[in-house]
C-alpha positions, 0 to 999 in steps of 0.5 A: 513497511516504512520505518517508524522514523520515516512515518514520524518524518512524514507527520512532522512535515505534514504539521509544518505544511499546515503551519505554513513553514515548510521549505522547498527542500522539505516539500521535496522530501515530503513528496518523496516520502509520500511516494515511498509510503504509497508504493509500499502501501499499494504493494502490500495491499496487492499481495494481500488481495492476491492471497484472498479466496472468496467463499459464498455462504454455501461454501462455493469458491466465488473468487473472480476469475481475474484474481484466480488467473493472477494466482495461477500465474504467480504459482499460488494455486496448485 
């Protein structure tokens, strides 16, 4: 998870970009912060999906095989 300070900085830089007052150094900082944010988001989302089990209304496990294989490789399944 990104710190509150970094998220606030991303928002500050986005506001400056909309106003047209973003310097070249700030643009590079914004790009780096956005990359860090996206990497963190993707990692968290991937971990969440890897822990999901899909069950149909009858109670049958219908988790896709690809996801089951990933879980097995990572040791999430017995």
